[in-house]
C-alpha positions as CSV (number, residue, x, y, z in Angstrom):
1,X,-14.3,-1.6,5.4
2,X,-14.0,-2.0,1.6
3,X,-13.5,-5.6,0.5
4,X,-10.1,-5.0,-1.1
5,X,-8.7,-3.3,2.0
6,X,-10.2,-5.9,4.2
7,X,-8.4,-8.6,2.1
8,X,-5.2,-6.6,2.4
9,X,-5.6,-6.3,6.2
10,X,-6.4,-10.0,6.5
11,X,-3.5,-11.2,4.3
12,X,-1.0,-9.1,6.2
13,X,-2.3,-10.3,9.5
14,X,-2.2,-13.9,8.4
15,X,1.3,-13.6,7.1
16,X,2.7,-12.3,10.4
17,X,0.5,-14.1,12.9
18,X,2.5,-15.6,15.7
19,X,5.8,-14.2,14.4
20,X,8.2,-13.4,17.3
21,X,9.8,-9.9,17.2
22,X,13.2,-11.3,16.5
23,X,11.9,-13.0,13.4
24,X,10.5,-9.7,12.2
25,X,14.1,-8.4,12.1
26,X,15.7,-11.4,10.2
27,X,16.7,-11.0,6.5
28,X,19.2,-12.0,3.9
29,X,22.0,-9.6,3.2
30,X,20.8,-6.7,1.1
31,X,17.1,-7.4,1.6
32,X,14.5,-5.8,3.8
33,X,13.3,-7.7,6.9
34,X,9.6,-8.3,7.6
35,X,9.5,-5.2,9.9
36,X,11.0,-3.1,7.1
37,X,8.5,-4.4,4.6
38,X,5.7,-3.6,6.9
39,X,7.1,-0.1,7.6
40,X,7.3,0.5,3.9
41,X,3.6,-0.5,3.6
42,X,2.7,1.7,6.5
43,X,4.2,4.7,4.8
44,X,2.3,4.0,1.7
45,X,-1.0,4.0,3.7
46,X,0.0,7.2,5.5
47,X,0.9,8.8,2.1
48,X,-2.4,7.8,0.5
49,X,-4.3,9.0,3.6
50,X,-2.6,12.4,3.4
51,X,-3.3,12.6,-0.3
52,X,-7.0,11.9,0.2
53,X,-7.2,14.4,3.0
54,X,-5.5,17.0,0.8
55,X,-8.0,16.2,-2.0
56,X,-10.9,16.6,0.4
57,X,-9.5,20.0,1.5
58,X,-9.1,21.1,-2.1
59,X,-12.7,20.3,-2.7
60,X,-12.1,18.7,-6.1
61,X,-10.4,15.7,-7.6
62,X,-6.8,16.4,-8.3
63,X,-6.0,13.6,-10.8
64,X,-4.8,14.7,-14.3
65,X,-5.3,12.9,-17.6
66,X,-3.3,9.7,-17.7
67,X,-0.7,9.1,-20.4
68,X,-0.7,6.0,-22.6
69,X,2.2,4.6,-20.7
70,X,0.3,5.1,-17.4
71,X,-2.8,3.4,-18.8
72,X,-0.7,0.4,-19.8
73,X,1.1,0.3,-16.5
74,X,-2.3,0.4,-14.7
75,X,-3.6,-2.4,-16.8
76,X,-0.6,-4.5,-15.8
77,X,-0.8,-3.7,-12.1
78,X,-4.5,-3.3,-11.4
79,X,-6.1,-5.7,-14.0
80,X,-3.4,-8.4,-14.0
81,X,-2.5,-7.9,-10.4
82,X,1.2,-7.9,-10.9
83,X,4.0,-5.6,-9.7
84,X,7.4,-5.8,-11.4
85,X,10.2,-7.2,-9.3
86,X,13.2,-5.2,-8.4
87,X,11.7,-1.7,-8.5
88,X,13.1,0.8,-6.0
89,X,10.6,2.2,-3.5
90,X,10.2,6.0,-3.6
91,X,12.3,7.6,-0.9
92,X,9.4,8.7,1.2
93,X,8.2,5.1,1.6
94,X,11.5,3.5,2.5
95,X,12.0,2.1,6.0
96,X,13.6,4.5,8.6
97,X,14.1,2.1,11.5
98,X,10.7,2.2,13.2
99,X,10.4,-0.4,15.9
100,X,8.5,-3.6,15.1
101,X,6.0,-3.2,17.9
102,X,5.1,0.4,16.8
103,X,4.7,-0.9,13.2
104,X,2.4,-3.7,14.3
105,X,0.3,-1.3,16.4
106,X,-0.1,1.2,13.6
107,X,-0.6,-0.9,10.5
108,X,-4.3,-2.0,11.1
109,X,-5.5,1.5,12.2
110,X,-3.7,3.1,9.2
111,X,-5.5,0.8,6.8
112,X,-8.8,1.8,8.4
113,X,-7.9,5.5,8.3
114,X,-7.0,5.2,4.6
115,X,-10.2,3.3,3.9
116,X,-12.3,6.0,5.5
117,X,-10.6,8.8,3.6
118,X,-10.9,7.0,0.3
119,X,-14.6,6.4,1.0
120,X,-15.1,10.1,1.8
121,X,-13.4,11.1,-1.5
122,X,-15.6,8.6,-3.4
123,X,-18.7,9.8,-1.8
124,X,-17.9,13.4,-2.4
125,X,-16.4,13.2,-6.0
126,X,-18.0,10.1,-7.4
127,X,-16.8,6.7,-8.4
128,X,-15.3,7.8,-11.8
129,X,-13.3,10.8,-10.6
130,X,-9.5,10.6,-10.9
131,X,-9.0,11.8,-7.3
132,X,-5.2,11.7,-7.1
133,X,-2.1,10.8,-9.0
134,X,0.0,7.8,-8.0
135,X,3.7,8.8,-8.2
136,X,4.5,6.1,-10.8
137,X,1.2,4.8,-12.2
138,X,-0.6,8.1,-12.7
139,X,-4.1,9.1,-11.8
140,X,-6.4,6.7,-9.9
141,X,-10.1,6.5,-9.0
142,X,-10.9,5.6,-5.5
143,X,-11.5,2.0,-6.5
144,X,-8.1,1.9,-8.2
145,X,-6.4,3.2,-5.1
146,X,-8.0,0.3,-3.1
147,X,-7.0,-2.3,-5.7
148,X,-3.5,-0.9,-5.9
149,X,-3.0,-1.2,-2.2
150,X,-4.2,-4.8,-2.3
151,X,-1.9,-5.7,-5.2
152,X,1.0,-3.9,-3.6
153,X,0.4,-5.5,-0.3
154,X,0.1,-9.0,-1.8
155,X,3.4,-8.4,-3.6
156,X,5.1,-7.7,-0.2
157,X,3.2,-10.5,1.6
158,X,4.9,-12.9,-0.8
159,X,8.2,-11.5,0.2
160,X,7.4,-11.9,3.9
161,X,6.4,-15.6,3.3
162,X,9.7,-16.1,1.5
163,X,11.6,-14.6,4.4
164,X,9.8,-16.9,6.8
165,X,10.9,-19.9,4.8
166,X,14.5,-18.7,4.7
167,X,14.6,-18.0,8.5
168,X,13.2,-21.4,9.5
């Protein structure tokens, strides 16, 4: 597995290790619980996997030329490793009530699937190809997709750790 995605997997696993199912469901009013955060992450992995599979089927990279705004946003997120707080998740990545056990069973395999599809795209189209557009940050190379998922996952792992402290 790619080192960024291995780190992602390890940090998520470490954050929830030993957490009982009832704790996965605890949250302050108006905030997502740990299970909902993990479900959101799961949908982002599924979405990226589908995008990579579609790109492979198309037989060519599908990223467009980035705008100046997208270049600056990517610099902030990928190079500085920071996601802005308070941003609303795209509708397709919002939790829908999947059970905690199902989420826990799927998250690791979905990261592996995403890693494999990103690697296939990189092998087929090259390291510099802008393979797909992120819905907010614009076109990414395969390496940028991996780094994005690590930064995004770390952002949510911090939220999970705060939830653990609140619920203790």
